[in-house]
N, C-alpha and C positions, 0 to 999 in steps of 0.2 A: 447499497451503503448509504442509506438515507442520512446518516449522522454527519457526513462531510458537507460543509456549506459550499465548497467549491468543486465538488465531484472530481477529485484528483486520484481516485483509486481505480486501478485497471486490472482486468483479469488476464493472467497468463496461464500457460498449460499446467503449471504446478503450484501456483500461489497467486495472491493478489499483490499488486505493486502500487506504490504511492509515488506519483510523479513529483520529483524533487523541485521542479520549476513552478509547479502549480500549487503545491501545498503551502498553506499560510501558517503552519505550525500552531494551530489552535488547540490541538490535543484532544479534540472531540472523539476521534477514532480509537484512542488508546484504551479506554475502558470497554469498548465494544468488541475488541479483538478476542475471539474465543480461545486463542492459544497464547495470549499475552506476548505477542511478537512485535509490537509497535513501540518504538522508542524515538525520542529526539536523537538526531545524529550524534550529538556530543555525549549523550547518555547511553549509547548502545553498549551493552556488555561486550567485553573483548571477544568472547567466543562467537558472537554474532556479527562482528564487524565486516566479514566477507560479504554479507548480504547487502551492505551499502553499495559496493561495486556492482553486485549482481542486479540490484534495483536500477542503477543508472544505465547499465548495459542494456537492460530490457527496453528502455525507451529509445536508446540509440539504434537498436535493431528493429524496433517496431513502431516507426513513426505512424501516427494516425490511428493507433489502437483505440477501440471504443471503451469508454468508462463503464465500470460495473455499476449497477444501480439497483436499489431496493434491498432492504435488509433481508439477508438470506436468499436473495435471488440473483446470484452471480450470473453475469452475462446478459441480463435483461436490459441492459443499457446504461453512479456514483459514490471516498474516506480521506491523510496527513503524514507522518515523518519517515519511516524507513521502508520496510517490506513486511508483508504478512505471509508467514509460511503455514500452510494448512497441514495438519497431520495426515499421514498416509494410511 
């Protein structure tokens, strides 16, 4: 996720997560999301608001998780506002 200037995007088992304490809300990741799933918290559509809590919970349960890095190279070691849900 080369687009993130602070490398705050992390890989989970089912999606990528954006660290709410590290994100600087620059919005650079929003147009890069392949499934249009990144929103500023205040602009998150009602049907996706549950993902805000899921995102925060991920970091509470996974302290020290490694940032995703490299466009299209999830897990090779860095993206902004809520959570990215990859299609199954």
